[in-house]
MIGUMI-962045 format. One record per residue: chain; x, y, z of N, C-alpha, C, O in turn; residue number from 0. Coordinates in Angstrom, 1 decimal, padded with zeros to 4 digits. Example, Ala and Ser with C-alpha at 12.3 -4.5 7.8 and 13.67 -1.06 7.14 Angstrom:
REM residues 2
{site "A",{013.2,-005.7,007.8},{012.3,-004.5,007.8},{013.2,-003.3,007.8},{014.2,-003.3,008.5},0}
{site "A",{012.8,-002.2,007.1},{013.7,-001.1,007.1},{012.9,000.0,007.9},{013.4,001.1,008.0},1}
REM end
This chain:
REM residues 221
{site "A",{015.3,002.7,029.2},{013.9,002.7,029.5},{013.2,003.2,028.1},{013.5,004.2,027.5},0}
{site "A",{012.2,002.5,027.8},{011.0,002.9,026.9},{009.8,003.2,027.4},{009.5,002.5,028.4},1}
{site "A",{009.2,004.0,027.1},{007.6,004.3,027.6},{006.7,003.7,026.9},{006.3,004.2,025.9},2}
{site "A",{006.4,002.5,027.3},{005.7,001.4,026.7},{004.3,002.0,026.3},{003.9,002.3,025.2},3}
{site "A",{003.7,002.1,027.4},{002.3,002.8,027.3},{001.9,004.0,026.5},{000.9,004.3,025.9},4}
{site "A",{003.0,004.8,026.5},{002.9,006.0,025.5},{003.1,005.6,024.2},{002.3,006.2,023.4},5}
{site "A",{004.1,004.5,023.5},{003.8,004.2,022.4},{002.7,003.6,022.0},{002.1,003.9,021.0},6}
{site "A",{002.3,002.5,022.9},{001.1,001.9,022.4},{-000.1,002.7,022.4},{-001.0,002.2,021.7},7}
{site "A",{-000.3,003.6,022.9},{-001.4,004.5,022.9},{-001.1,005.3,022.0},{-002.1,006.0,021.7},8}
{site "A",{000.0,005.6,021.2},{000.1,006.6,020.2},{000.0,006.0,018.7},{000.2,006.7,017.8},9}
{site "A",{-000.2,005.1,018.7},{-000.6,004.3,017.5},{-002.1,003.8,017.5},{-002.6,003.1,018.3},10}
{site "A",{-002.7,004.3,016.1},{-003.9,003.9,015.9},{-004.0,002.8,014.8},{-003.6,002.9,013.6},11}
{site "A",{-004.7,001.6,015.3},{-004.5,000.4,014.5},{-005.9,000.0,013.8},{-006.9,000.0,014.6},12}
{site "A",{-006.0,-000.4,012.7},{-007.1,-000.7,012.1},{-007.2,-002.0,011.1},{-006.3,-002.1,010.3},13}
{site "A",{-008.1,-002.9,011.1},{-008.4,-003.8,010.3},{-009.6,-003.9,009.6},{-010.7,-003.9,010.3},14}
{site "A",{-009.6,-003.8,008.2},{-010.6,-004.0,007.3},{-010.6,-004.7,006.2},{-009.5,-004.8,005.6},15}
{site "A",{-011.8,-005.5,005.5},{-011.6,-006.4,004.3},{-012.2,-005.6,003.2},{-013.3,-005.1,003.5},16}
{site "A",{-011.7,-005.6,002.1},{-012.2,-005.0,001.0},{-011.6,-005.9,-000.2},{-010.6,-006.6,-000.2},17}
{site "A",{-012.5,-005.6,-001.5},{-012.1,-006.1,-002.8},{-011.1,-005.4,-003.4},{-011.3,-004.2,-003.7},18}
{site "A",{-009.9,-006.0,-003.6},{-008.7,-005.2,-004.4},{-008.5,-006.0,-005.6},{-008.4,-007.2,-005.5},19}
{site "A",{-008.6,-005.2,-006.7},{-008.6,-006.0,-008.1},{-009.3,-007.4,-008.1},{-009.0,-008.5,-008.6},20}
{site "A",{-010.6,-007.2,-007.3},{-011.5,-008.3,-007.7},{-011.2,-009.2,-006.7},{-012.0,-010.2,-006.8},21}
{site "A",{-010.3,-009.2,-005.8},{-009.9,-010.5,-004.8},{-010.0,-009.9,-003.3},{-009.5,-008.8,-002.9},22}
{site "A",{-010.8,-010.6,-002.4},{-011.2,-010.1,-001.0},{-009.8,-010.0,-000.4},{-009.0,-010.9,-000.6},23}
{site "A",{-009.4,-008.9,000.3},{-008.0,-008.5,000.8},{-008.4,-007.9,002.0},{-009.5,-007.3,002.2},24}
{site "A",{-007.4,-008.2,003.1},{-007.3,-007.8,004.3},{-006.3,-006.5,004.5},{-005.1,-006.5,004.2},25}
{site "A",{-006.8,-005.6,004.9},{-005.9,-004.4,005.1},{-005.8,-003.7,006.2},{-006.7,-003.0,006.7},26}
{site "A",{-004.4,-003.8,006.7},{-004.0,-003.6,008.1},{-003.2,-002.0,008.0},{-002.4,-001.8,007.1},27}
{site "A",{-003.7,-001.2,008.7},{-003.3,000.2,008.9},{-002.7,000.7,010.2},{-003.4,000.6,011.2},28}
{site "A",{-001.4,001.2,010.4},{-000.9,001.5,011.4},{-000.7,003.2,011.3},{-000.2,003.6,010.2},29}
{site "A",{-001.0,004.1,012.3},{-000.8,005.4,012.3},{-000.4,005.8,013.5},{-001.0,005.6,014.6},30}
{site "A",{000.9,006.8,013.3},{001.3,007.4,014.3},{001.8,009.0,013.9},{002.4,009.3,012.9},31}
{site "A",{001.5,009.9,015.1},{002.3,011.4,014.6},{003.8,011.3,015.2},{004.1,010.7,016.2},32}
{site "A",{004.7,012.0,014.4},{006.2,012.0,015.2},{006.5,013.5,015.0},{006.1,014.1,014.1},33}
{site "A",{007.1,013.9,016.0},{007.7,015.3,016.0},{009.0,015.7,015.2},{010.1,016.0,015.6},34}
{site "A",{008.6,015.6,014.0},{009.5,015.9,013.0},{009.0,016.4,011.7},{007.9,016.1,011.4},35}
{site "A",{009.7,017.2,011.1},{009.3,017.6,009.8},{008.9,016.8,008.6},{009.5,015.7,008.7},36}
{site "A",{008.1,016.9,007.6},{007.9,015.8,006.7},{009.4,015.4,006.0},{009.7,014.2,005.8},37}
{site "A",{009.9,016.2,005.8},{011.2,015.9,005.0},{012.0,014.8,005.8},{012.3,013.7,005.4},38}
{site "A",{012.2,015.4,007.0},{013.1,014.6,007.9},{012.5,013.1,007.9},{013.1,012.1,007.6},39}
{site "A",{011.1,013.1,008.3},{010.7,011.7,008.2},{010.5,010.9,007.0},{010.3,009.6,007.1},40}
{site "A",{010.5,011.5,005.9},{010.5,010.8,004.5},{012.0,010.4,004.5},{012.3,009.2,004.2},41}
{site "A",{013.0,011.3,004.9},{014.5,010.7,004.8},{014.6,009.5,005.6},{015.1,008.5,005.1},42}
{site "A",{014.2,009.5,006.6},{014.3,008.4,007.7},{013.7,007.1,007.3},{014.1,006.0,007.6},43}
{site "A",{012.6,007.3,006.3},{011.6,006.1,006.1},{012.4,005.6,004.3},{012.2,004.6,003.7},44}
{site "A",{013.2,006.7,004.0},{013.8,006.1,002.4},{015.1,006.0,002.5},{015.6,005.3,001.6},45}
{site "A",{015.8,006.5,003.3},{017.3,006.5,003.1},{017.7,005.1,003.9},{017.3,004.7,005.0},46}
{site "A",{018.7,004.4,002.7},{019.1,003.3,003.4},{019.9,003.3,004.5},{020.1,002.3,005.1},47}
{site "A",{020.7,004.8,005.0},{021.6,004.3,006.0},{020.8,004.6,007.2},{021.2,004.1,008.2},48}
{site "A",{019.6,005.4,007.2},{018.7,005.8,008.1},{017.9,004.4,008.6},{017.9,003.9,009.8},49}
{site "A",{017.3,003.9,007.5},{016.4,002.8,007.8},{017.3,001.5,008.6},{016.8,000.7,009.5},50}
{site "A",{018.6,001.7,008.1},{019.2,000.6,008.9},{019.5,000.8,010.5},{020.0,000.0,011.3},51}
{site "A",{019.2,002.2,011.0},{019.3,002.6,012.2},{018.2,002.1,013.2},{018.4,001.7,014.3},52}
{site "A",{016.9,002.4,012.5},{015.8,001.9,013.2},{015.0,000.5,012.8},{014.1,000.2,013.6},53}
{site "A",{015.2,-000.1,011.7},{014.5,-001.2,011.1},{015.5,-002.2,010.8},{015.8,-003.0,011.8},54}
{site "A",{016.2,-002.4,009.6},{016.8,-003.3,009.5},{017.8,-002.9,008.1},{017.3,-002.2,007.2},55}
{site "A",{019.0,-003.4,008.0},{019.7,-003.2,006.9},{019.1,-003.6,005.4},{018.5,-004.6,005.1},56}
{site "A",{019.3,-002.6,004.6},{018.5,-002.8,003.3},{019.5,-002.4,002.2},{020.3,-001.4,002.2},57}
{site "A",{019.4,-003.3,001.2},{020.3,-003.0,000.1},{019.4,-002.9,-001.2},{018.1,-003.0,-001.1},58}
{site "A",{020.0,-002.8,-002.3},{019.2,-002.9,-003.4},{019.2,-001.3,-004.1},{020.0,-000.4,-003.8},59}
{site "A",{018.2,-000.9,-005.2},{018.0,000.4,-005.6},{016.9,000.9,-005.0},{015.9,000.3,-005.2},60}
{site "A",{017.0,001.9,-004.2},{015.8,002.5,-003.5},{015.3,003.8,-004.1},{015.2,004.9,-003.6},61}
{site "A",{015.0,003.4,-005.5},{014.3,004.4,-006.4},{013.3,003.6,-007.2},{013.2,002.4,-007.3},62}
{site "A",{012.4,004.6,-007.9},{011.3,004.0,-008.4},{011.3,002.9,-009.7},{011.8,003.2,-010.7},63}
{site "A",{010.8,001.8,-009.5},{011.0,000.7,-010.2},{012.2,-000.1,-009.9},{012.4,-001.1,-010.6},64}
{site "A",{012.9,000.2,-008.9},{014.2,-000.6,-008.3},{013.6,-001.8,-007.3},{012.4,-001.9,-006.9},65}
{site "A",{014.6,-002.6,-007.0},{014.4,-003.4,-006.1},{015.2,-003.4,-004.8},{016.5,-003.2,-004.8},66}
{site "A",{014.5,-003.7,-003.8},{015.3,-003.6,-002.5},{015.1,-005.1,-001.9},{014.3,-005.9,-002.3},67}
{site "A",{016.0,-005.3,-000.9},{015.9,-006.5,000.1},{016.4,-006.1,001.5},{017.6,-005.8,001.7},68}
{site "A",{015.5,-006.2,002.5},{016.0,-006.3,004.0},{016.7,-007.4,004.3},{016.2,-008.5,003.8},69}
{site "A",{017.9,-007.4,005.0},{018.6,-008.4,005.6},{017.9,-009.3,006.3},{017.4,-009.0,007.4},70}
{site "A",{017.7,-010.7,006.0},{017.2,-011.5,006.6},{015.6,-011.5,006.5},{014.9,-012.3,007.2},71}
{site "A",{015.0,-010.8,005.7},{013.7,-010.4,005.6},{013.2,-010.0,004.3},{013.9,-010.4,003.4},72}
{site "A",{012.1,-009.4,004.0},{011.3,-009.3,003.0},{012.2,-008.2,002.1},{013.1,-007.4,002.4},73}
{site "A",{011.8,-008.7,000.7},{012.6,-007.7,-000.4},{011.2,-007.2,-001.4},{010.0,-007.3,-001.0},74}
{site "A",{011.5,-006.8,-002.6},{010.3,-006.4,-003.3},{011.0,-005.3,-004.5},{012.1,-005.0,-004.7},75}
{site "A",{009.6,-004.8,-005.1},{010.0,-003.8,-006.0},{009.2,-002.4,-005.8},{008.1,-002.3,-005.3},76}
{site "A",{009.9,-001.5,-006.0},{009.4,000.0,-005.5},{008.4,000.3,-006.8},{008.9,000.5,-007.9},77}
{site "A",{007.1,000.4,-006.6},{005.9,000.6,-007.5},{005.5,002.1,-007.6},{004.9,002.6,-008.6},78}
{site "A",{005.7,002.8,-006.4},{005.6,004.4,-006.6},{006.3,005.2,-005.4},{006.4,004.8,-004.3},79}
{site "A",{006.6,006.3,-005.9},{007.7,007.0,-005.1},{007.3,008.5,-005.2},{007.6,009.0,-006.2},80}
{site "A",{006.8,009.3,-004.4},{006.3,010.7,-004.3},{006.9,011.3,-003.3},{006.4,011.2,-002.2},81}
{site "A",{008.1,011.9,-003.4},{008.7,012.6,-002.2},{007.8,013.7,-001.8},{006.9,014.2,-002.5},82}
{site "A",{008.1,014.2,-000.7},{007.3,015.4,-000.1},{006.9,016.8,-001.0},{007.8,017.5,-001.4},83}
{site "A",{005.7,017.0,-001.4},{005.1,018.1,-002.1},{003.8,018.4,-001.6},{002.9,017.6,-001.5},84}
{site "A",{003.5,019.9,-001.2},{002.4,020.2,-000.8},{002.1,019.7,000.6},{001.0,019.9,001.1},85}
{site "A",{002.8,019.1,001.2},{002.6,018.7,002.7},{002.0,017.1,002.6},{001.1,016.7,003.4},86}
{site "A",{002.6,016.4,001.7},{001.9,015.0,001.3},{003.3,014.2,000.9},{004.2,014.9,000.3},87}
{site "A",{003.5,013.0,001.1},{004.5,012.2,000.5},{003.9,010.8,000.6},{003.2,010.5,001.6},88}
{site "A",{004.3,009.8,-000.5},{003.8,008.6,-000.2},{004.9,007.5,-001.3},{005.3,007.7,-002.4},89}
{site "A",{005.0,006.4,-000.5},{005.8,005.3,-001.4},{005.0,004.0,-001.3},{004.3,003.8,-000.3},90}
{site "A",{005.1,003.2,-002.4},{004.3,001.9,-002.6},{005.4,000.7,-002.8},{006.4,000.9,-003.5},91}
{site "A",{005.2,-000.5,-002.3},{006.3,-001.4,-002.8},{005.7,-002.6,-002.5},{004.8,-002.6,-001.6},92}
{site "A",{006.0,-003.8,-003.1},{005.7,-005.1,-003.1},{006.4,-005.6,-001.9},{007.5,-005.2,-001.6},93}
{site "A",{005.8,-006.6,-001.2},{006.4,-006.9,000.2},{006.7,-008.6,000.1},{005.8,-009.3,000.6},94}
{site "A",{007.8,-009.1,-000.4},{007.9,-010.4,-000.8},{008.4,-011.0,000.2},{009.4,-010.5,000.8},95}
{site "A",{007.9,-012.2,000.5},{008.7,-012.8,001.9},{008.1,-014.5,001.7},{006.9,-014.8,001.4},96}
{site "A",{009.0,-015.4,001.9},{008.4,-016.9,001.9},{007.7,-017.1,000.7},{006.8,-017.9,000.7},97}
{site "A",{008.0,-016.6,-000.3},{007.2,-017.0,-001.5},{006.0,-016.3,-001.9},{005.5,-016.4,-003.1},98}
{site "A",{005.5,-015.4,-000.8},{004.2,-014.8,-000.9},{004.6,-013.5,-001.4},{005.7,-013.0,-001.4},99}
{site "A",{003.5,-012.9,-001.7},{003.4,-011.1,-002.2},{002.5,-010.5,-001.5},{001.3,-011.0,-001.4},100}
{site "A",{002.8,-009.3,-000.8},{001.6,-008.6,-000.3},{002.2,-007.1,-000.7},{003.2,-006.9,-001.3},101}
{site "A",{001.3,-006.2,-000.2},{001.6,-004.8,-000.8},{001.7,-003.8,000.4},{000.8,-003.9,001.3},102}
{site "A",{002.5,-003.1,000.5},{002.9,-002.3,001.5},{002.9,-000.6,001.0},{003.8,-000.2,000.2},103}
{site "A",{002.1,000.3,001.4},{002.3,001.5,001.3},{002.5,002.6,002.4},{001.6,002.4,003.3},104}
{site "A",{003.2,003.5,002.5},{003.7,004.4,003.4},{003.2,005.8,002.9},{003.6,006.3,001.9},105}
{site "A",{002.2,006.5,003.8},{001.8,007.9,003.4},{002.3,008.9,004.6},{002.1,008.7,005.8},106}
{site "A",{002.8,010.0,004.0},{003.1,011.0,005.2},{002.3,012.3,004.9},{002.1,012.8,003.8},107}
{site "A",{001.8,012.7,006.2},{001.0,014.1,005.9},{001.6,014.9,006.8},{001.8,014.4,007.9},108}
{site "A",{001.9,016.3,006.5},{002.3,017.4,007.5},{001.2,017.8,008.0},{000.2,018.1,007.5},109}
{site "A",{001.6,017.9,009.6},{000.9,018.3,010.7},{000.8,019.8,011.2},{000.0,020.5,011.8},110}
{site "A",{002.4,019.9,010.6},{002.8,021.5,011.3},{004.2,021.5,010.7},{004.4,020.5,009.9},111}
{site "A",{005.1,022.5,010.9},{006.5,022.5,010.6},{007.4,021.7,011.2},{008.5,021.4,010.7},112}
{site "A",{006.8,021.0,012.5},{007.9,020.0,013.0},{006.9,018.7,013.5},{007.1,018.0,014.5},113}
{site "A",{005.9,018.5,012.6},{005.0,017.1,013.0},{004.5,016.6,011.7},{004.0,017.3,010.8},114}
{site "A",{004.5,015.4,011.8},{004.2,014.4,010.6},{003.4,013.3,011.1},{003.7,012.7,012.1},115}
{site "A",{002.3,013.1,010.4},{001.5,011.9,010.5},{002.0,010.8,009.5},{002.1,011.0,008.3},116}
{site "A",{002.4,009.6,010.2},{002.9,008.6,009.4},{001.8,007.4,009.3},{001.2,006.9,010.2},117}
{site "A",{001.6,007.0,008.1},{000.4,005.8,008.1},{001.1,004.7,007.2},{001.4,004.9,006.0},118}
{site "A",{001.2,003.6,007.9},{001.6,002.5,007.0},{000.4,001.5,006.7},{-000.4,001.2,007.5},119}
{site "A",{000.3,001.0,005.5},{-001.1,000.4,005.1},{-000.5,-001.0,004.5},{000.4,-000.9,003.6},120}
{site "A",{-000.8,-002.1,005.0},{-000.2,-003.4,004.4},{-001.6,-004.1,004.1},{-002.6,-004.2,004.8},121}
{site "A",{-001.3,-004.6,002.7},{-002.6,-005.2,001.9},{-002.2,-006.8,001.7},{-001.1,-007.1,001.1},122}
{site "A",{-003.1,-007.8,002.1},{-002.8,-009.3,001.8},{-004.1,-009.7,001.3},{-005.2,-009.4,001.7},123}
{site "A",{-003.9,-010.7,000.0},{-005.1,-011.0,-000.3},{-005.6,-012.3,000.5},{-004.8,-013.1,000.7},124}
{site "A",{-006.7,-012.5,001.0},{-007.3,-013.4,001.8},{-006.8,-014.7,001.4},{-006.4,-015.5,002.3},125}
{site "A",{-007.0,-015.0,000.0},{-006.5,-016.4,-000.4},{-005.1,-016.7,-000.3},{-004.7,-017.9,-000.3},126}
{site "A",{-004.2,-015.6,-000.1},{-002.6,-015.8,000.0},{-002.2,-015.9,001.4},{-000.9,-015.9,001.6},127}
{site "A",{-003.1,-015.9,002.4},{-002.7,-015.9,003.7},{-003.2,-017.4,004.3},{-004.4,-017.8,004.3},128}
{site "A",{-002.2,-018.3,004.8},{-002.6,-019.6,005.2},{-003.7,-019.6,006.1},{-003.4,-019.2,007.3},129}
{site "A",{-004.9,-019.9,005.9},{-006.3,-020.1,007.1},{-005.6,-020.7,008.3},{-005.8,-020.1,009.4},130}
{site "A",{-004.7,-021.8,008.4},{-004.3,-021.9,009.8},{-003.4,-020.8,010.3},{-003.3,-020.4,011.5},131}
{site "A",{-002.9,-020.3,009.5},{-002.0,-018.9,010.3},{-003.2,-017.8,010.8},{-003.1,-017.2,011.9},132}
{site "A",{-004.1,-017.6,009.9},{-005.0,-016.4,010.3},{-005.8,-016.9,011.4},{-006.2,-016.2,012.3},133}
{site "A",{-006.0,-018.1,011.3},{-006.9,-018.9,012.5},{-006.4,-018.7,013.8},{-007.0,-018.2,014.7},134}
{site "A",{-004.9,-019.2,013.7},{-004.3,-019.0,015.0},{-004.0,-017.9,015.5},{-004.0,-017.7,016.7},135}
{site "A",{-003.6,-016.8,014.6},{-002.7,-015.5,015.0},{-003.6,-014.3,014.7},{-003.6,-013.2,015.3},136}
{site "A",{-004.6,-014.7,013.7},{-005.4,-013.0,013.3},{-004.5,-012.2,012.8},{-003.5,-012.7,012.2},137}
{site "A",{-004.6,-010.8,012.9},{-004.1,-009.7,012.2},{-002.7,-009.5,013.1},{-001.8,-008.8,012.5},138}
{site "A",{-002.4,-010.0,014.3},{-001.4,-009.6,015.1},{-000.2,-010.4,014.6},{000.9,-010.0,015.0},139}
{site "A",{-000.1,-011.5,013.7},{001.2,-011.9,013.2},{001.9,-010.8,012.5},{003.1,-010.5,012.7},140}
{site "A",{001.2,-010.1,011.6},{001.9,-009.1,011.0},{001.9,-007.9,011.6},{002.9,-007.2,011.8},141}
{site "A",{000.7,-007.6,012.1},{000.4,-006.1,012.9},{001.7,-005.8,014.0},{002.4,-004.8,013.9},142}
{site "A",{001.7,-006.7,014.8},{002.8,-006.5,015.9},{004.0,-006.4,015.3},{004.8,-005.6,015.9},143}
{site "A",{004.5,-007.0,014.3},{005.7,-006.8,013.6},{005.9,-005.2,013.3},{006.9,-004.6,013.5},144}
{site "A",{004.9,-004.9,012.7},{004.9,-003.4,012.2},{004.7,-002.6,013.4},{005.2,-001.5,013.4},145}
{site "A",{004.2,-002.9,014.5},{004.3,-002.2,015.7},{005.5,-001.9,016.2},{005.8,-000.8,016.7},146}
{site "A",{006.4,-003.0,016.1},{007.9,-003.0,016.5},{008.7,-001.9,015.5},{009.6,-001.2,015.9},147}
{site "A",{008.1,-002.0,014.1},{008.8,-000.9,013.6},{008.5,000.3,013.5},{009.3,001.1,013.0},148}
{site "A",{007.2,000.7,014.1},{006.9,002.0,014.4},{007.6,002.4,015.9},{008.1,003.4,016.2},149}
{site "A",{007.5,001.5,016.6},{008.4,001.9,017.9},{010.0,002.1,017.5},{010.7,002.9,018.2},150}
{site "A",{010.4,001.4,016.5},{012.0,001.9,016.1},{011.9,003.3,015.6},{012.7,004.1,015.9},151}
{site "A",{010.9,003.6,014.8},{011.0,004.9,014.0},{010.7,005.8,015.3},{011.5,006.7,015.6},152}
{site "A",{009.8,005.7,016.0},{009.4,006.7,017.2},{010.9,007.0,018.3},{011.2,008.0,018.8},153}
{site "A",{011.3,006.1,018.4},{012.7,006.0,019.0},{013.8,006.9,018.3},{014.4,007.8,018.8},154}
{site "A",{013.9,006.4,016.8},{014.8,007.3,016.1},{014.4,008.7,016.0},{015.3,009.5,016.1},155}
{site "A",{013.1,009.2,015.8},{012.6,010.6,015.6},{012.3,011.4,017.1},{012.0,012.6,017.2},156}
{site "A",{012.5,010.5,018.1},{012.4,011.3,019.3},{010.9,011.2,019.7},{010.6,012.0,020.5},157}
{site "A",{010.0,010.3,019.3},{008.5,010.5,019.6},{008.6,009.9,021.1},{007.9,010.3,022.1},158}
{site "A",{009.3,008.9,021.2},{009.4,008.0,022.4},{011.0,008.0,023.0},{011.9,008.0,022.2},159}
{site "A",{011.1,008.0,024.3},{012.2,008.3,024.9},{012.9,006.7,024.8},{012.2,005.7,024.5},160}
{site "A",{014.4,006.7,025.1},{015.0,005.3,025.2},{015.8,005.1,023.8},{015.9,005.8,022.9},161}
{site "A",{016.2,003.9,024.0},{017.0,003.6,022.5},{017.2,002.0,022.6},{017.6,001.4,023.6},162}
{site "A",{016.7,001.5,021.2},{017.2,000.0,021.0},{017.7,-000.1,019.6},{017.1,000.5,018.8},163}
{site "A",{018.7,-000.8,019.3},{019.1,-000.7,017.9},{018.3,-002.0,017.5},{017.8,-002.8,018.2},164}
{site "A",{018.2,-001.9,016.3},{017.7,-003.3,015.2},{018.5,-004.7,015.8},{018.1,-005.9,015.7},165}
{site "A",{019.7,-004.3,016.2},{020.6,-005.7,016.7},{020.0,-006.2,018.0},{020.1,-007.4,018.3},166}
{site "A",{019.4,-005.0,018.9},{019.0,-005.6,020.4},{017.7,-005.9,020.5},{017.2,-006.0,021.6},167}
{site "A",{016.8,-005.9,019.2},{015.6,-005.9,019.3},{014.9,-007.3,019.8},{013.9,-007.4,020.5},168}
{site "A",{015.6,-008.3,019.3},{015.1,-009.7,019.8},{015.5,-010.0,021.2},{014.8,-010.8,021.8},169}
{site "A",{016.5,-009.5,021.7},{016.9,-009.7,023.3},{016.1,-008.9,024.0},{015.8,-009.4,025.0},170}
{site "A",{015.7,-007.6,023.8},{014.8,-006.8,024.2},{013.3,-007.4,024.2},{012.5,-007.1,025.1},171}
{site "A",{013.0,-008.0,023.2},{011.7,-008.8,023.4},{011.4,-009.9,024.4},{010.3,-010.3,024.7},172}
{site "A",{012.6,-010.1,025.1},{012.6,-011.2,026.4},{012.7,-010.3,027.7},{012.5,-010.7,028.9},173}
{site "A",{012.9,-009.1,027.5},{013.0,-008.5,029.0},{011.5,-008.2,029.5},{010.6,-008.6,028.8},174}
{site "A",{011.4,-007.6,030.7},{010.2,-007.5,031.1},{009.4,-006.3,030.3},{008.2,-006.4,029.9},175}
{site "A",{010.3,-005.2,030.0},{009.8,-004.1,029.2},{009.2,-004.6,027.8},{008.2,-004.3,027.3},176}
{site "A",{010.3,-005.5,027.2},{009.7,-006.0,025.8},{008.6,-006.7,025.9},{007.8,-006.3,025.0},177}
{site "A",{008.1,-007.9,026.8},{007.3,-008.3,026.9},{006.0,-007.6,027.4},{004.9,-008.0,027.2},178}
{site "A",{006.2,-006.6,028.1},{005.1,-005.6,028.2},{004.6,-004.8,026.8},{003.4,-004.6,026.6},179}
{site "A",{005.5,-004.5,026.0},{005.4,-004.0,024.9},{004.4,-004.9,023.8},{003.4,-004.4,023.3},180}
{site "A",{005.0,-006.2,023.6},{004.4,-007.1,022.6},{003.0,-007.5,023.6},{002.0,-007.5,023.0},181}
{site "A",{002.9,-007.8,024.6},{001.5,-008.2,025.3},{000.6,-006.8,024.9},{-000.5,-007.0,024.3},182}
{site "A",{000.9,-005.8,025.1},{-000.1,-004.5,024.7},{-000.3,-004.3,023.2},{-001.3,-003.9,022.8},183}
{site "A",{000.6,-004.7,022.4},{000.4,-004.5,020.9},{-000.4,-005.7,020.4},{-001.3,-005.5,019.6},184}
{site "A",{-000.1,-006.9,020.9},{-000.9,-008.2,020.5},{-002.3,-007.9,021.0},{-003.3,-008.3,020.3},185}
{site "A",{-002.6,-007.3,022.4},{-003.8,-007.2,022.7},{-004.6,-005.9,021.8},{-005.8,-005.9,021.4},186}
{site "A",{-003.9,-005.1,021.7},{-004.9,-004.2,020.5},{-005.0,-004.6,019.3},{-006.0,-004.3,018.6},187}
{site "A",{-004.2,-005.2,018.8},{-004.8,-006.0,017.5},{-006.0,-007.0,017.9},{-007.0,-007.0,017.2},188}
{site "A",{-005.7,-007.7,018.8},{-007.0,-008.5,019.2},{-008.0,-007.6,019.2},{-008.8,-008.0,018.3},189}
{site "A",{-008.4,-006.4,019.9},{-009.3,-005.5,019.7},{-009.5,-005.2,018.4},{-010.6,-005.5,018.0},190}
{site "A",{-008.5,-004.6,017.5},{-008.8,-004.4,016.1},{-009.5,-005.3,015.4},{-010.3,-005.1,014.5},191}
{site "A",{-009.1,-006.5,015.9},{-009.8,-007.7,015.0},{-011.5,-007.9,015.5},{-012.5,-008.1,014.8},192}
{site "A",{-011.5,-007.8,016.9},{-012.9,-008.0,017.3},{-013.8,-006.8,016.6},{-015.0,-006.9,016.2},193}
{site "A",{-013.0,-005.3,016.4},{-013.9,-004.4,016.0},{-014.1,-004.5,014.5},{-015.0,-003.8,014.0},194}
{site "A",{-013.3,-005.3,013.7},{-013.7,-005.6,012.5},{-014.5,-006.8,012.1},{-014.7,-007.3,011.0},195}
{site "A",{-015.1,-007.3,013.3},{-016.1,-008.5,013.1},{-015.9,-009.7,013.7},{-016.9,-010.5,013.8},196}
{site "A",{-014.7,-010.1,014.2},{-014.4,-011.3,014.7},{-015.1,-011.7,015.9},{-015.6,-010.8,016.5},197}
{site "A",{-015.2,-012.7,016.2},{-015.6,-013.0,017.6},{-014.8,-013.0,018.5},{-013.7,-013.5,018.4},198}
{site "A",{-015.2,-012.1,019.6},{-014.2,-011.6,020.7},{-013.2,-012.7,021.5},{-012.2,-012.4,022.1},199}
{site "A",{-013.8,-013.9,021.4},{-013.0,-015.1,022.1},{-012.1,-015.3,021.2},{-010.9,-015.5,021.6},200}
{site "A",{-012.4,-015.4,020.0},{-011.4,-015.9,018.9},{-010.2,-014.8,018.7},{-009.0,-015.1,018.7},201}
{site "A",{-010.7,-013.7,018.5},{-009.6,-012.4,018.7},{-008.8,-012.4,019.8},{-007.6,-012.2,019.6},202}
{site "A",{-009.2,-012.6,021.1},{-008.3,-012.6,022.0},{-007.6,-014.0,022.2},{-006.6,-013.9,022.8},203}
{site "A",{-007.9,-015.3,021.7},{-006.8,-016.2,021.4},{-005.8,-015.9,020.4},{-004.7,-016.3,020.4},204}
{site "A",{-006.2,-015.2,019.5},{-005.2,-015.0,018.5},{-004.2,-013.9,019.0},{-003.1,-013.8,018.5},205}
{site "A",{-004.7,-013.0,019.9},{-003.7,-012.2,020.7},{-002.8,-013.0,021.5},{-001.6,-012.8,021.4},206}
{site "A",{-003.3,-014.0,022.3},{-002.5,-014.5,023.2},{-001.3,-015.4,022.4},{-000.2,-015.6,022.8},207}
{site "A",{-001.8,-015.9,021.3},{-001.0,-016.8,020.6},{000.3,-016.0,019.7},{001.4,-016.5,019.5},208}
{site "A",{-000.3,-014.7,019.3},{000.5,-013.6,018.7},{001.6,-013.1,019.9},{002.7,-013.0,019.5},209}
{site "A",{001.3,-012.8,021.1},{002.0,-012.6,022.3},{003.1,-013.6,022.4},{004.3,-013.3,022.3},210}
{site "A",{002.7,-015.0,022.5},{003.7,-016.1,022.5},{004.5,-016.3,021.7},{005.6,-016.9,022.0},211}
{site "A",{004.3,-015.9,020.4},{005.2,-016.0,019.3},{006.1,-014.9,019.4},{007.3,-015.3,019.3},212}
{site "A",{006.0,-013.7,019.5},{007.0,-012.7,019.7},{007.7,-012.6,020.8},{008.7,-011.8,020.8},213}
{site "A",{007.5,-013.4,021.9},{008.3,-013.7,023.1},{008.9,-015.1,023.3},{009.4,-015.4,024.4},214}
{site "A",{008.7,-015.8,022.3},{009.5,-017.1,022.2},{009.0,-018.1,022.9},{009.7,-019.1,023.1},215}
{site "A",{007.6,-018.0,023.4},{006.9,-018.9,024.1},{006.2,-020.1,023.2},{005.8,-021.1,023.7},216}
{site "A",{006.1,-019.7,021.9},{005.4,-020.9,021.2},{006.4,-021.2,020.0},{007.2,-020.3,019.8},217}
{site "A",{006.5,-022.5,019.3},{007.4,-022.5,018.2},{006.9,-021.9,017.1},{005.7,-021.7,017.1},218}
{site "A",{007.8,-021.3,016.0},{007.5,-020.6,014.9},{006.4,-021.3,014.2},{005.6,-020.7,013.5},219}
{site "A",{006.3,-022.7,014.3},{005.6,-023.4,013.2},{003.9,-023.4,014.0},{002.9,-023.8,013.4},220}
REM end
């Protein structure tokens, strides 16, 4: 059993639009605190062996300037890598999938000897996201996927009870518990969309479409 409400409430989600290198870009941020020291969280987020236990198998050179590839998913280049020092750590990578390029940054901040704030920031240029996709799903298309990643990390680090291996995630999404998680995550991204200025009705429809996609109720197209 997974404590779905606890996990949903434990994540702060934000959407904003800013100019990045002269291009309008959407920035999605998810933040959660984990009951583990910063060195442990850093290892969980950068070690290929541990990443495979809560996210996906990854191959490649996981060092500055190297390239990585997640099995059946995105790959990219490691643009920055600053291991824990003075209570902070950060890495930044390109996130290359389906011919497109976006940017991902993970920041860690020590909150105490056994507590770490984890922040994931995903940046996509507005022009690079198909308008039809954004109009249908809004930020939930990518945001809910990252919610699933943070759930995996929370289970791995003991922030939430239960266990779901990456291999079990697709089947879990179709259970009552999984549907509850994806419904709640989609709704929270709908709220973040509305808070960023979207029409509330449009944001709600995007949340419905996102929930349907992640639980297999609408075709991927």
